[in-house]
C-alpha positions, 0 to 999 in steps of 0.5 A: 527472497526479494519481491517488489510489492509496490510495483504491483500497484498502479499508484501509492504515493501518487494517490496521496499527492492527488488528494493533497494537490487536486482535492485539497488544492494545497501543496506538500506542506499540508502533508504534515497537518494531515499526518498529525491529525490522521495519526490521532484517529482510531482504525475504523472510527471514520466509517470510511473504506476506499479502493486504491484504483485512482490509476487503475489496478495493475495487480491482481486484476490487471485492469487500468480502466478501474477507478478509485472509490471512497465509501462511507463519507458523510457531512462530518467526514474530515480531510484527515479521515479521507487521507487515512482511508487512502493510506489504508486502501493502498495497504489493503491493495498490497495485502491483496497482492501478498495473499495471491503470492501465498496462494501460490506457495510463497511464504512472506514473514517480513517485508523490507521497505524502501524509498522516501515514504518508508523513511518519512512516514511512521504513520503509514508504516505502522498502518501497513504493519497492522494491515499486512500483519507482518514485521516491516524493516526499512532498507538502509540504502538510498539506492535500493534498486541498484542494491538489488541489482548488485545482489543478483550480480554477485550471485551470477558472478559466483561471489555468493551461491544463492540470493539468500546468502547474498542478502544476508551478507549485504543487506543493512537496515535502519534501526526502526522496525514496525511491529503489528499492533494486535488491537488495530490488526483485529480491526483491520482484518474486519475492514480487509474483508469489506475491502475484499468484497468491494475489490471483487464486486467492482473488479470482476463481479456484480458492479464490474461494468459500472466504473467502465460505463462512467468512463464511456459517459465521460468520453462521449 
């Protein structure tokens, strides 16, 4: 079955671009340096945890007035550590959406990724695999949206009986597959529990009014 997980998040790539262009005041050339440094970090060792709400939360909270948060920074925190924490935050956000789908009986065993980030960033893909706890494949098509429309159209036209049959016949993938690293997955499971506490507290719980109050102060 086809699910567009990133469409449930208000921002993914835009968060990384914001960090590089606005916070680091640099251009896209910095991505290579940050990626190289972040790839050498061990999960959890930076002491950072972030919420991926720099553009609000589209799913599952459906609240565009929520804002980003980075917790655990010290005078020793480096750019690459924040960059990795932001990648992890977007992966935790995707996991939160998957958890909600599974709560309603939808079983997700593997995930097919598409777009530039999936093809250009092995670091992000491995972090996602470790946090989501699932095998990640990369679509071979550069026009995945159009490809998906073709799959559904082929079923409607009677070429194939089901979407699953059409997918089996038409879908192609890159050779590279990302498998969760068991050691890192255990660490990320612990961090995800903390992410969930922040998610619930600032999203609907004890601190749910804090971000919106800051917005009101900012406006007036």
